[in-house]
C-alpha positions, 0 to 999 in steps of 0.5 A: 474694953471688949472689942464689941463693947459700946461706950456709955455715951454712945449707948445714950445716943443710940437710945436717944435717936431711937426714942426708946424703941426697937429700930427693927420692929418699933417696940417701946423699951418702956415697961419691958423687963429686959434691957434692949441691945445695941445691935451692930447693923453690919456685924463685927464678924463682917467688919462692922464698926462700933459707931452711931451709924452702925448701931441700932437699938434692938429689942431682945427678940429682934436682936436674937433673931438677927444674931450676927447676920446682916439682914434682919427678920420681919417679926410679923412674917418671920421672913428675912429682910433688910434691917431698918437703917437707923437715922443719923 
């Protein structure tokens, strides 16, 4: 398994917790053409772990804006900020 691969059961738990919504901007995954990503809140590059507490469901736009940074972006203003912390 790749270092950053998210096991299917863990992915299911992330999606369930997020109620099928991006945990950064709130966009619903339902009806979207692209599959949402499991984003490492603290990136693997910064020694973030692949566990439920460190994963957030992210739409493609939020995932690409955040990339390997530890801070997300406000989709309305485009300014940096702390990402929404997923609820455990």
